C-alpha positions in Angstrom: 73.1 143.6 88.9 73.9 141.0 86.3 77.0 139.9 88.3 74.7 139.5 91.5 72.3 137.3 89.3 75.3 135.4 88.0 76.5 135.0 91.4 73.2 133.5 92.7 72.9 131.2 89.7 76.5 129.8 90.3 75.6 129.2 93.8 72.5 127.3 92.7 74.5 125.3 90.5 76.8 124.1 93.3 74.2 123.0 95.6 73.9 119.4 94.3 71.2 118.4 96.7 70.6 121.5 98.6 73.6 121.5 101.1 73.6 125.1 102.0 70.6 127.4 103.1 70.6 130.4 100.8 70.9 134.0 102.3 70.8 137.4 101.0 73.9 139.0 99.3 75.1 142.5 99.5 76.2 144.5 96.4 79.4 142.7 96.2 78.0 139.3 96.1 79.3 138.5 99.6 77.0 137.1 102.4 76.1 139.7 104.9 76.7 139.1 108.6 73.1 139.0 109.3 72.5 136.6 106.5 75.4 134.3 107.8 73.7 134.3 111.1 70.5 133.2 109.4 71.7 130.2 107.7 70.2 127.2 108.9 71.8 125.9 112.1 72.2 122.2 112.5 71.4 120.3 115.9 75.1 119.9 116.6 78.2 121.9 115.9 80.8 119.3 115.3 84.3 119.8 114.5 85.4 118.9 111.1 88.2 116.5 112.4 85.6 114.8 114.4 83.2 114.2 111.5 86.2 113.1 109.4 87.4 110.6 112.0 83.9 109.3 112.5 83.4 108.8 108.8 86.8 107.0 108.5 85.8 104.7 111.4 82.5 104.2 109.6 84.2 103.1 106.4 86.5 100.6 108.4 83.4 99.2 110.2 81.6 98.7 106.9 84.4 96.9 105.3 84.7 94.6 108.4 80.9 94.2 108.2 80.9 93.1 104.6 83.7 90.6 105.4 81.9 89.1 108.3 78.6 89.0 106.3 80.4 87.1 103.6 81.8 84.7 106.0 78.3 84.3 107.6 76.7 83.6 104.2 79.4 81.0 103.1 78.8 79.3 106.4 75.1 79.4 106.1 75.3 77.8 102.7 77.7 75.1 104.0 75.5 74.0 106.9 72.7 73.0 104.6 74.9 70.0 103.4 76.0 69.3 107.0 72.2 69.2 107.9 71.4 66.6 105.1 74.4 64.4 106.2 73.3 64.5 110.0 69.8 63.2 109.2 71.1 59.7 109.8 69.5 57.6 112.5 72.0 54.7 112.9 73.8 54.5 116.3 77.2 54.4 114.8 80.3 56.7 115.4 80.1 58.0 111.8 76.4 59.2 112.6 77.3 60.6 115.9 80.1 62.5 114.5 78.0 64.2 111.6 75.6 65.3 114.4 78.4 66.6 116.5 79.6 68.4 113.4 76.2 69.9 112.9 76.1 71.2 116.4 79.6 72.9 116.0 78.5 74.5 112.8 75.4 75.7 114.3 77.3 77.2 117.0 79.7 78.9 114.7 76.8 80.2 112.5 75.1 81.8 115.2 78.4 83.5 116.5 78.9 84.8 112.9 75.3 86.0 113.0 76.0 87.9 116.1 79.5 89.4 114.9 77.5 90.7 111.7 75.0 92.6 113.8 77.6 94.0 116.2 79.4 95.4 113.1 76.1 96.8 112.0 75.8 98.5 115.3 79.3 100.0 115.2 78.7 101.4 111.7 75.6 102.9 113.1 77.4 104.4 116.1 79.8 106.2 113.8 76.8 107.6 111.8 75.4 109.1 114.9 78.9 110.5 116.0 79.0 112.3 112.7 75.4 113.3 112.4 74.5 117.0 113.0 70.7 116.3 112.7 70.4 115.1 116.3 71.0 117.0 119.5 74.2 116.1 121.6 71.8 114.7 124.2 70.1 112.5 121.6 73.5 111.2 120.2 74.6 110.5 123.7 71.5 108.4 124.4 71.5 106.6 121.2 75.2 105.7 121.5 74.7 104.5 125.0 71.9 102.3 124.0 73.9 100.8 120.9 76.6 100.1 123.4 74.3 98.2 125.7 73.0 96.2 122.6 76.7 95.2 121.7 77.1 94.2 125.3 74.0 92.0 125.3 75.2 90.4 122.0 78.7 89.6 123.4 77.0 88.2 126.5 74.9 85.9 124.3 77.9 84.9 122.3 79.7 83.8 125.5 76.6 81.7 126.5 76.9 79.8 123.0 80.7 79.4 123.4 80.3 77.9 126.9 77.5 75.6 126.0 78.5 72.0 126.1 75.4 69.9 126.0 72.8 70.0 123.2 70.3 71.3 125.8 72.5 74.2 126.8 73.3 74.9 123.1 69.5 75.1 122.4 68.9 77.6 125.2 72.0 79.6 124.2 70.7 79.8 120.7 67.2 80.8 121.8 68.7 83.6 124.1 70.8 84.9 121.1 67.7 84.9 118.8 65.8 86.8 121.3 68.4 89.6 121.6 68.9 89.8 117.9 65.1 90.3 117.4 65.1 93.1 120.1 68.2 94.6 118.8 67.1 94.7 115.1 63.9 96.2 115.9 65.3 99.1 118.1 68.2 99.7 115.8 65.7 100.3 113.1 64.2 103.1 115.1 67.6 104.9 115.4 68.3 104.3 111.7 65.0 105.9 110.9 65.5 108.8 113.3 68.8 109.8 111.5 67.1 109.3 108.1 64.0 111.3 109.0 66.1 114.2 110.4 68.2 114.2 107.4 65.3 114.5 105.0 63.7 117.1 107.3 66.8 119.2 107.1 67.0 118.9 103.3 63.4 120.0 103.1 63.9 123.0 105.4 66.9 124.1 103.2 64.9 123.6 100.1 62.2 125.8 101.6 64.7 128.6 101.8 65.8 127.8 98.1 62.3 128.6 97.0 62.6 132.1 98.3 65.9 132.4 96.6 64.4 131.2 93.3 61.6 133.9 93.6 64.3 136.5 94.2 66.2 135.4 91.3 63.2 135.5 89.0 62.4 138.9 90.2 65.8 140.3 89.5 65.4 138.6 85.9 62.1 140.5 85.4 63.7 143.7 86.5 66.2 143.4 83.7 63.4 142.6 81.4 64.4 139.1 80.8 61.6 136.8 79.7 61.0 134.1 82.5 57.9 132.7 81.0 59.5 129.3 80.5 61.2 129.2 83.8 58.2 130.0 85.9 56.3 126.7 85.4 59.5 124.8 86.4 59.7 126.9 89.6 56.2 125.9 90.3 56.8 122.3 89.7 59.8 122.6 92.0 57.9 124.1 94.8 55.2 121.4 94.3 57.7 118.6 94.8 59.1 120.2 97.9 55.5 120.6 99.2 54.9 116.8 98.4 58.2 115.8 100.3 57.2 118.1 103.1 53.8 116.4 103.5 55.3 112.8 103.2 57.9 113.8 105.9 55.2 115.0 108.2 53.2 111.8 107.8 56.4 109.7 108.4 57.1 111.7 111.6 53.6 111.0 112.9 54.0 107.3 112.1 57.4 107.3 113.8 55.7 108.8 116.9 53.0 106.2 117.1 55.5 103.3 116.4 57.5 104.5 119.5 54.3 104.5 121.6 53.2 101.2 120.3 53.3 98.3 122.8 52.7 95.4 120.5 55.9 94.7 118.4 53.9 93.7 115.4 52.2 96.9 115.3 55.5 98.8 116.1 57.2 97.0 113.0 54.0 97.7 110.8 54.0 101.5 111.6 58.0 101.9 111.2 57.6 100.2 107.9 54.8 102.5 106.7 57.0 105.5 108.0 60.1 104.3 106.2 58.1 104.0 103.0 56.8 107.6 103.5 60.5 108.7 104.0 61.7 106.9 100.7 58.8 108.5 98.9 59.9 112.0 100.2 63.4 111.3 99.2 62.1 110.4 95.7 60.2 113.8 95.5 63.4 115.6 96.7 65.4 113.9 93.8 62.7 114.9 91.4 63.0 118.4 92.7 66.6 118.4 92.2 66.2 117.3 88.6 63.8 120.3 88.1 66.4 122.8 89.9 69.0 121.6 87.4 66.9 122.5 84.4 66.0 125.8 86.0 69.6 126.5 86.4 70.4 125.6 83.0 67.6 127.9 81.6 68.8 130.8 83.6 72.2 130.5 82.5 71.1 130.6 78.9 69.3 133.8 79.9 72.5 135.2 81.4 75.1 134.1 79.0 77.7 136.5 80.5 78.1 134.8 83.8 
């Protein structure tokens, strides 16, 4: 019996932030076939090689994103000086040259802005490809939409590059700003979906972990091991999971309302509220994990021969 308890505690110690759902063990400490089948199934079964490749592409896209963002920030800072110099009103070649330089720099800055967002979308695509918390159909739909956004941004970039006159440039810049605004709002929805699903899966696994903790306490009591100091921590752990569960449920409702909202300002407001709920749920899960670490330590002290 002590070996079974010890095995259970070692498993708890290795979970970090609940990466496994816990199942019953047989007398040898091995998972039974029935238990293996009861382990929480994620939305998609993806080969490990596909996940690894997607993660590698994500890291590459992230590095590229950072480089492009740094270039964008440098150019944005530089254009402030060019703006000041181009405030001249004299009809001189020097003044006209400064105004022309400002137009070139503004064009370059907007192109870099689009590049940064394109890289952001490419990162998001790789996240979706590696995510097991969305269905295959959902992943396909999200990736297709992200691809369409990238095409729109590239088309907007082409209009800017082709612009010759001041009026053409203004129209091209306005078009790019409109595309960016739409893409940012809709990309946030996909990011929120991934985060909401990930948190939901952690909560689902934590609920199974609650049952495992109860089983461990029962085994300790059967061996006449005092659990008085551990039980309040288990209660606190369950309270934090319940808090995370409630916050997650509230966030899901807000996300649904956001998707249904027809006014962009209302949509953004609801998404912001939902995102905040998800952050609060994550914090509750982190606190639950801290409590779990204390529980594991205390049980280890109760079962020193593990």
